[in-house]
C-alpha angles and dihedrals in degrees: 000000000000119000088217092053091048090051093049091048092050091047092053093045091050089051090049091054090052093049099042101255100316130084139164117213135181108233094210094046091050091047090052091048091054093036093235140116118278087241088068089059089049090051093052092047092048096047103033106026104045132121092270089063092044100262136119119206119204116189123203118201121230129016095079096309106295112205127192117207118197128187109218127203116230113247133157093279090051092047092048089051089053091052098045104032112019101039098027110153100336142010133192123237091249093050092045091053091048091050092049090048088052091053089050093047090050088053091240091125135024124246088255093054090046091055092047091049091049091049092049093051097040123118088243091060092045101062093170133111114298091238092070101026096096091046093052090044090054092050093050092046092049091052091049091051090049089052089051090051091051091052089058093056 
């Protein structure tokens, strides 16, 4: 991990805490603040503030690239979207872990459940041919999310 990316992530998360889970930032101003290219800001937003981690990014054109970052709470609609859109037919180990971290960060699951979910979807647990591993991982993850939804009823 990049120290610069970590710093940008922490800066945005600190701002989000101050502004109750929603912040608007100017991409160019933030890039100037961190003395980096605007593409570095885009990278951090894409990899650390996406739907898997429980964030929505809204980009506004013009005016130096204003970006709105929203923290979303996990609810049934959000979980259904994860199952149908994000996971779809297959999911990589890395993407599954990011999605599980997002559920934990949104306080949908406990740290213990997150660790169990990661263990169940790990490559070590899925000792099957690589060609089907991501499909089986997606199926397992979907079933776990459905079980989480049922617990909330």
